[in-house]
Residue frames as a rotation matrix with the C-alpha (Angstrom) as fourth column:
MET 1
0.560 0.829 0.003 0.00
0.829 -0.560 0.000 0.00
0.002 0.002 -1.000 0.00
ALA 2
0.205 -0.562 -0.801 2.87
0.303 -0.742 0.598 2.31
-0.931 -0.365 0.018 0.52
THR 3
-0.781 -0.516 0.352 3.57
0.461 -0.097 0.882 2.21
-0.421 0.851 0.314 -3.18
ALA 4
-0.071 0.848 0.525 -0.01
0.951 -0.102 0.293 3.16
0.302 0.520 -0.799 -4.00
LYS 5
0.684 0.304 -0.663 0.18
0.580 -0.777 0.242 6.20
-0.442 -0.551 -0.708 -1.76
LYS 6
-0.256 -0.865 -0.432 3.45
0.212 -0.486 0.848 7.31
-0.943 0.126 0.308 -3.33
ALA 7
-0.720 0.046 0.692 2.01
0.693 0.089 0.715 6.93
-0.029 0.995 -0.096 -6.80
ALA 8
0.369 0.922 0.119 -1.06
0.904 -0.386 0.187 8.93
0.218 0.039 -0.975 -5.86
ALA 9
0.487 -0.262 -0.833 1.10
0.402 -0.779 0.480 11.60
-0.776 -0.569 -0.274 -4.29
LYS 10
-0.629 -0.776 0.046 3.16
0.347 -0.228 0.910 11.88
-0.695 0.588 0.413 -7.45
LYS 11
-0.433 0.532 0.727 0.10
0.874 0.049 0.484 12.20
0.222 0.845 -0.487 -9.70
ALA 12
0.518 0.730 -0.445 -1.55
0.823 -0.567 0.029 14.98
-0.232 -0.381 -0.895 -7.73
PRO 13
0.083 -0.503 -0.860 1.26
0.085 -0.856 0.509 17.55
-0.993 -0.115 -0.028 -8.13
ALA 14
-0.831 -0.390 0.396 1.59
0.387 0.105 0.916 16.64
-0.399 0.915 0.063 -11.78
LYS 15
-0.059 0.898 0.436 -2.09
0.982 -0.027 0.189 17.42
0.182 0.439 -0.880 -12.34
LYS 16
0.620 0.270 -0.737 -1.80
0.528 -0.838 0.138 20.75
-0.580 -0.475 -0.662 -10.52
ALA 17
-0.343 -0.837 -0.427 1.28
0.066 -0.475 0.878 21.71
-0.937 0.272 0.218 -12.50
ALA 18
-0.752 0.136 0.645 -0.44
0.657 0.233 0.717 20.75
-0.052 0.963 -0.264 -15.73
ALA 19
0.333 0.943 -0.013 -3.49
0.943 -0.333 0.009 22.76
0.004 -0.015 -1.000 -14.71
LYS 20
0.416 -0.249 -0.875 -1.31
0.250 -0.893 0.373 25.79
-0.874 -0.374 -0.309 -13.98
LYS 21
-0.656 -0.754 -0.039 0.60
0.129 -0.162 0.978 25.52
-0.744 0.637 0.203 -17.24
ALA 22
-0.363 0.569 0.738 -2.45
0.924 0.320 0.207 25.08
-0.118 0.757 -0.642 -19.42
PRO 23
0.718 0.652 -0.242 -3.95
0.610 -0.758 -0.232 28.55
-0.335 0.019 -0.942 -18.75
ALA 24
0.140 -0.754 -0.642 -0.54
-0.137 -0.656 0.742 30.08
-0.981 -0.016 -0.196 -19.28
LYS 25
-0.734 -0.390 0.556 -0.27
0.430 0.368 0.825 28.37
-0.526 0.844 -0.102 -22.64
LYS 26
0.117 0.862 0.493 -3.74
0.992 -0.083 -0.091 29.55
-0.038 0.500 -0.865 -23.61
ALA 27
0.745 0.126 -0.655 -2.95
0.259 -0.959 0.110 33.11
-0.614 -0.252 -0.748 -22.52
ALA 28
-0.263 -0.925 -0.274 0.36
-0.107 -0.254 0.961 32.98
-0.959 0.282 -0.032 -24.34
ALA 29
-0.586 0.108 0.803 -1.35
0.751 0.444 0.488 31.62
-0.304 0.889 -0.342 -27.43
LYS 30
0.491 0.853 0.177 -3.97
0.868 -0.462 -0.182 34.39
-0.074 0.243 -0.967 -27.37
ALA 31
0.492 -0.317 -0.811 -1.57
0.182 -0.873 0.452 37.24
-0.851 -0.370 -0.372 -26.60
PRO 32
-0.634 -0.772 -0.046 0.65
0.137 -0.170 0.976 36.90
-0.761 0.612 0.214 -29.69
ALA 33
-0.343 0.579 0.739 -2.42
0.939 0.227 0.258 36.59
-0.018 0.783 -0.622 -31.88
LYS 34
0.728 0.629 -0.271 -3.60
0.640 -0.766 -0.058 40.00
-0.244 -0.131 -0.961 -30.69
LYS 35
0.339 -0.682 -0.648 -0.17
-0.062 -0.703 0.708 41.62
-0.939 -0.200 -0.281 -30.88
ALA 36
-0.372 -0.579 0.725 0.81
0.631 0.415 0.655 40.16
-0.681 0.702 0.211 -34.24
PRO 37
0.279 0.475 0.835 -1.57
0.938 -0.321 -0.132 42.24
0.205 0.820 -0.535 -36.39
ALA 38
0.952 0.053 -0.301 -0.66
0.157 -0.931 0.330 45.37
-0.263 -0.361 -0.895 -34.43
LYS 39
0.125 -0.986 -0.113 3.03
-0.008 -0.115 0.993 44.73
-0.992 -0.123 -0.023 -35.05
LYS 40
-0.247 -0.218 0.944 2.59
0.851 0.417 0.319 43.81
-0.463 0.882 0.083 -38.70
ALA 41
0.688 0.597 0.412 0.71
0.723 -0.609 -0.326 46.99
0.056 0.522 -0.851 -39.64
PRO 42
0.847 -0.414 -0.333 3.32
-0.293 -0.887 0.358 49.44
-0.444 -0.205 -0.872 -38.33
ALA 43
-0.002 -0.901 0.434 6.10
0.194 0.425 0.884 47.21
-0.981 0.086 0.174 -39.61
LYS 44
0.147 0.121 0.982 4.85
0.975 0.148 -0.164 47.74
-0.165 0.982 -0.096 -43.17
LYS 45
0.900 0.271 0.342 4.67
0.335 -0.931 -0.146 51.51
0.279 0.246 -0.928 -42.70
ALA 46
0.727 -0.636 -0.259 7.91
0.043 -0.334 0.942 51.86
-0.685 -0.696 -0.216 -40.75
PRO 47
-0.140 -0.845 0.517 10.27
0.769 0.237 0.594 51.01
-0.624 0.480 0.616 -43.65
ALA 48
0.256 0.291 0.922 8.53
0.855 -0.514 -0.076 53.60
0.451 0.807 -0.380 -45.81
LYS 49
0.993 0.106 0.043 8.97
0.070 -0.858 0.509 56.23
0.091 -0.502 -0.860 -43.09
LYS 50
0.436 -0.899 -0.037 12.57
0.248 0.081 0.965 55.21
-0.865 -0.430 0.258 -42.55
ALA 51
-0.110 -0.451 0.886 13.26
0.975 0.126 0.185 55.40
-0.195 0.883 0.426 -46.26
ALA 52
0.600 0.390 0.699 11.70
0.545 -0.839 0.001 58.85
0.586 0.380 -0.715 -46.44
ALA 53
0.943 -0.293 -0.158 13.71
-0.027 -0.540 0.841 59.97
-0.332 -0.789 -0.517 -43.41
LYS 54
0.119 -0.946 0.302 16.91
0.600 0.311 0.737 58.69
-0.791 0.094 0.605 -45.01
LYS 55
0.054 -0.036 0.998 16.14
0.955 -0.291 -0.062 60.57
0.293 0.956 0.019 -48.23
ALA 56
0.882 0.319 0.346 15.44
0.211 -0.925 0.315 63.73
0.421 -0.205 -0.884 -46.27
ALA 57
0.721 -0.679 -0.140 18.65
0.068 -0.132 0.989 63.30
-0.690 -0.722 -0.049 -44.31
ALA 58
0.013 -0.733 0.680 20.58
0.887 0.322 0.331 62.70
-0.461 0.599 0.655 -47.52
LYS 59
0.093 0.099 0.991 19.34
0.702 -0.712 0.006 65.96
0.706 0.695 -0.136 -49.06
LYS 60
-0.578 -0.288 -0.764 20.62
0.754 -0.546 -0.365 68.97
-0.312 -0.787 0.533 -47.17
ARG 61
0.541 0.840 -0.035 18.21
0.793 -0.524 -0.310 71.85
-0.279 0.140 -0.950 -47.02
THR 62
-0.550 -0.695 0.464 19.43
0.810 -0.578 0.094 74.73
0.203 0.428 0.881 -49.12
PRO 63
-0.370 0.417 -0.830 18.45
0.428 -0.717 -0.551 78.24
-0.825 -0.559 0.087 -48.06
ASN 64
0.599 0.669 0.441 16.13
0.743 -0.258 -0.617 80.26
-0.299 0.697 -0.652 -50.25
ALA 65
-0.268 -0.792 0.549 18.16
0.936 -0.349 -0.046 82.51
0.228 0.501 0.835 -52.54
SER 66
0.222 0.405 0.887 16.02
0.255 -0.902 0.348 85.57
0.941 0.149 -0.303 -51.80
PHE 67
0.983 0.092 -0.161 16.82
0.174 -0.163 0.971 85.31
0.063 -0.982 -0.176 -48.08
MET 68
0.356 -0.930 -0.091 20.52
0.753 0.228 0.618 85.05
-0.554 -0.288 0.781 -48.79
LYS 69
0.262 -0.224 0.939 20.66
0.768 -0.540 -0.344 87.97
0.584 0.811 0.031 -51.24
ALA 70
-0.546 -0.557 -0.626 22.70
0.817 -0.518 -0.252 90.83
-0.184 -0.649 0.738 -49.81
MET 71
0.476 0.752 0.457 20.56
0.748 -0.619 0.240 93.90
0.463 0.227 -0.857 -49.11
THR 72
-0.644 -0.678 0.354 21.75
0.432 -0.705 -0.562 97.42
0.631 -0.209 0.747 -48.34
PRO 73
-0.027 0.665 -0.746 20.22
0.994 -0.062 -0.091 98.89
-0.107 -0.744 -0.659 -45.15
SER 74
0.594 0.276 0.756 18.95
0.367 -0.929 0.050 102.46
0.716 0.248 -0.653 -44.92
ASP 75
-0.328 -0.767 0.552 20.88
-0.168 -0.528 -0.833 104.97
0.930 -0.366 0.045 -42.81
ALA 76
0.180 0.483 0.857 18.48
-0.934 -0.189 0.302 104.52
0.308 -0.855 0.417 -39.87
LEU 77
0.982 0.184 -0.047 18.88
-0.168 0.958 0.230 100.75
0.087 -0.218 0.972 -39.94
ALA 78
0.366 -0.923 -0.119 22.63
0.326 0.247 -0.912 100.99
0.872 0.295 0.392 -40.57
SER 79
-0.108 -0.385 0.917 22.99
-0.703 -0.622 -0.344 102.92
0.703 -0.682 -0.203 -37.30
ILE 80
0.570 0.387 0.724 21.74
-0.792 0.493 0.360 99.78
-0.217 -0.779 0.588 -35.52
ILE 81
0.899 -0.105 0.426 23.29
0.135 0.990 -0.040 96.91
-0.418 0.093 0.904 -37.49
GLY 82
-0.123 -0.981 -0.150 26.23
0.090 -0.161 0.983 98.58
-0.988 0.107 0.108 -39.21
LYS 83
0.304 0.178 -0.936 26.92
-0.818 -0.456 -0.352 99.61
-0.489 0.872 0.007 -42.79
GLY 84
-0.785 -0.608 -0.121 27.34
-0.560 0.611 0.559 97.15
-0.266 0.507 -0.820 -45.59
PRO 85
-0.022 0.788 -0.615 25.19
-0.830 0.329 0.451 94.70
0.558 0.521 0.647 -47.50
TYR 86
-0.782 -0.117 0.612 23.74
-0.506 0.693 -0.514 91.87
-0.364 -0.711 -0.601 -45.40
PRO 87
-0.701 0.631 -0.332 21.33
0.176 0.605 0.777 89.04
0.691 0.486 -0.535 -46.17
ARG 88
0.108 0.857 0.504 17.90
-0.486 -0.397 0.779 89.35
0.867 -0.329 0.374 -44.54
THR 89
0.651 0.129 -0.748 18.72
0.437 0.742 0.508 86.61
0.620 -0.658 0.426 -42.06
GLU 90
-0.352 -0.873 -0.336 21.80
0.861 -0.161 -0.483 88.47
0.367 -0.460 0.809 -40.84
VAL 91
-0.569 0.229 0.789 19.86
-0.185 -0.971 0.149 91.75
0.801 -0.061 0.595 -40.57
THR 92
0.539 0.842 0.006 17.28
-0.257 0.158 0.954 90.08
0.802 -0.516 0.301 -38.31
LYS 93
0.416 -0.460 -0.784 20.01
0.795 0.602 0.068 88.51
0.441 -0.652 0.617 -36.16
ARG 94
-0.647 -0.745 0.161 21.79
0.598 -0.628 -0.498 91.84
0.472 -0.226 0.852 -35.72
VAL 95
-0.214 0.656 0.723 18.57
-0.422 -0.730 0.538 93.68
0.881 -0.190 0.434 -34.82
TRP 96
0.763 0.499 -0.411 17.83
0.097 0.540 0.836 91.01
0.639 -0.678 0.364 -32.19
ASP 97
-0.044 -0.860 -0.508 21.36
0.907 0.179 -0.382 91.35
0.419 -0.478 0.772 -30.84
TYR 98
-0.719 -0.171 0.674 20.78
0.053 -0.980 -0.192 95.10
0.693 -0.103 0.713 -30.51
ILE 99
0.257 0.918 0.303 17.42
-0.424 -0.175 0.889 94.55
0.869 -0.356 0.344 -28.77
LYS 100
0.725 0.002 -0.689 18.87
0.487 0.706 0.514 92.06
0.488 -0.708 0.511 -26.28
LYS 101
-0.346 -0.935 -0.080 22.02
0.784 -0.241 -0.572 94.12
0.515 -0.260 0.817 -25.65
ASN 102
-0.808 0.071 0.584 19.93
-0.193 -0.970 -0.150 97.19
0.556 -0.234 0.798 -24.79
LYS 103
-0.845 0.496 -0.198 17.21
0.470 0.513 -0.718 95.18
-0.255 -0.700 -0.667 -22.96
LEU 104
-0.801 0.541 -0.256 14.42
-0.596 -0.761 0.256 96.51
-0.057 0.358 0.932 -25.15
GLN 105
-0.556 0.636 -0.535 12.24
0.156 0.712 0.684 93.42
0.816 0.297 -0.495 -24.97
ASP 106
0.071 0.687 0.723 9.16
-0.738 -0.452 0.502 93.99
0.672 -0.569 0.475 -22.78
GLU 107
-0.820 -0.459 0.341 9.51
-0.559 0.517 -0.649 92.18
0.122 -0.723 -0.680 -19.43
VAL 108
-0.238 0.821 0.518 5.83
-0.533 0.335 -0.777 91.18
-0.812 -0.462 0.358 -19.18
ASN 109
0.812 0.518 0.268 5.07
-0.015 0.477 -0.879 90.36
-0.583 0.710 0.395 -22.80
LYS 110
-0.089 -0.986 0.139 8.28
0.117 0.128 0.985 89.10
-0.989 0.104 0.104 -24.44
ARG 111
0.038 0.165 0.986 6.72
0.960 0.267 -0.082 89.40
-0.276 0.950 -0.148 -27.90
MET 112
0.917 0.336 0.215 6.70
0.378 -0.905 -0.196 93.17
0.128 0.261 -0.957 -27.65
ILE 113
-0.148 -0.988 0.047 9.74
0.974 -0.154 -0.163 95.33
0.169 0.022 0.985 -28.28
ASN 114
0.719 0.290 -0.632 10.05
0.474 -0.869 0.140 98.74
-0.509 -0.400 -0.762 -26.64
ALA 115
0.474 -0.510 0.718 11.69
0.739 -0.214 -0.639 101.08
0.479 0.833 0.275 -29.11
ASP 116
0.030 -0.538 -0.843 14.49
0.653 -0.628 0.424 103.42
-0.757 -0.563 0.332 -28.13
GLU 117
0.235 0.076 -0.969 15.41
-0.362 -0.918 -0.160 106.49
-0.902 0.388 -0.188 -30.23
LYS 118
-0.713 -0.581 -0.393 17.13
-0.581 0.176 0.795 104.47
-0.393 0.795 -0.463 -32.96
LEU 119
-0.840 0.429 0.331 14.34
0.496 0.856 0.149 101.89
-0.219 0.290 -0.932 -33.26
LYS 120
0.030 0.885 -0.465 11.62
0.332 -0.448 -0.830 104.57
-0.943 -0.130 -0.307 -33.27
GLU 121
-0.299 -0.212 -0.931 13.01
-0.726 -0.582 0.365 105.74
-0.619 0.785 0.020 -36.62
ILE 122
-0.951 -0.080 -0.298 12.37
-0.258 0.733 0.629 102.27
0.168 0.676 -0.718 -38.01
PHE 123
-0.710 0.691 -0.140 9.20
0.695 0.653 -0.302 101.28
-0.118 -0.312 -0.943 -36.12
LYS 124
-0.659 0.423 0.623 7.53
0.004 -0.825 0.565 104.72
0.753 0.374 0.542 -36.25
LYS 125
0.551 0.791 0.266 5.97
-0.310 -0.102 0.945 103.94
0.775 -0.603 0.190 -32.84
ALA 126
0.100 -0.524 0.846 7.04
-0.979 -0.202 -0.009 103.33
0.175 -0.828 -0.533 -29.24
GLN 127
-0.350 -0.159 0.923 6.29
-0.500 0.865 -0.040 99.60
-0.792 -0.476 -0.382 -29.14
ALA 128
0.118 0.351 -0.929 6.00
-0.963 0.268 -0.022 96.91
0.241 0.897 0.369 -31.80
SER 129
0.742 0.146 0.654 5.53
-0.361 0.910 0.206 93.15
-0.565 -0.389 0.728 -31.79
MET 130
-0.289 -0.924 0.251 8.30
-0.277 0.332 0.902 90.87
-0.916 0.191 -0.352 -32.99
PHE 131
-0.064 0.351 0.934 6.06
0.780 0.601 -0.172 89.82
-0.622 0.718 -0.312 -35.88
GLU 132
0.922 0.387 -0.022 5.63
0.313 -0.776 -0.547 93.40
-0.229 0.497 -0.837 -37.09
MET 133
0.394 -0.847 -0.356 9.34
-0.218 -0.463 0.859 94.03
-0.893 -0.261 -0.367 -36.71
THR 134
-0.409 -0.607 0.681 10.42
0.507 0.470 0.723 92.11
-0.758 0.641 0.115 -39.82
LYS 135
0.352 0.619 0.702 7.83
0.936 -0.218 -0.276 93.89
-0.018 0.754 -0.656 -41.93
MET 136
0.955 0.009 -0.298 9.07
0.059 -0.985 0.160 97.26
-0.292 -0.170 -0.941 -40.72
ILE 137
0.069 -0.998 -0.008 12.71
-0.088 -0.014 0.996 96.30
-0.994 -0.068 -0.089 -41.26
ASN 138
-0.109 -0.079 0.991 12.00
0.864 0.486 0.134 95.19
-0.492 0.871 0.015 -44.84
ALA 139
0.865 0.453 0.217 10.92
0.502 -0.763 -0.408 98.75
-0.019 0.462 -0.887 -45.65
HIS 140
0.735 -0.643 -0.215 14.47
-0.493 -0.725 0.481 99.85
-0.465 -0.248 -0.850 -44.75
LEU 141
-0.128 -0.771 0.624 16.26
0.158 0.605 0.780 97.34
-0.979 0.198 0.044 -47.01
LYS 142
0.459 0.221 -0.860 17.09
-0.753 -0.418 -0.509 97.95
-0.472 0.881 -0.025 -50.69
């Protein structure tokens, strides 16, 4: 009888282990089925995006020729940025350098620029927004 008890004792844990493994197998079988379509759809699109990104990285962006064309500033603008022909991008950079150097940006609303005597000649008013500034500067470029 001792052998019968040992055999019964061995079978019981085997059944419990099998019962525990079976749900795990079912869950594992169901989980990849749900994830597989989700992974396949982006996988098809991802190479196209990567290829487009590689093409974009291969082509370096060239600046627009009209922005890089040297323009001569008026006397009022030249007193701020200096004499000489500059591209529009450089003119904007130098005006911003002047604004920051003289702390002309409004403390409360950073988009507004408080004009000093030199900027009043360009802006024609005491305060202008940074978006208006480029339009006003363009009037002083030839």
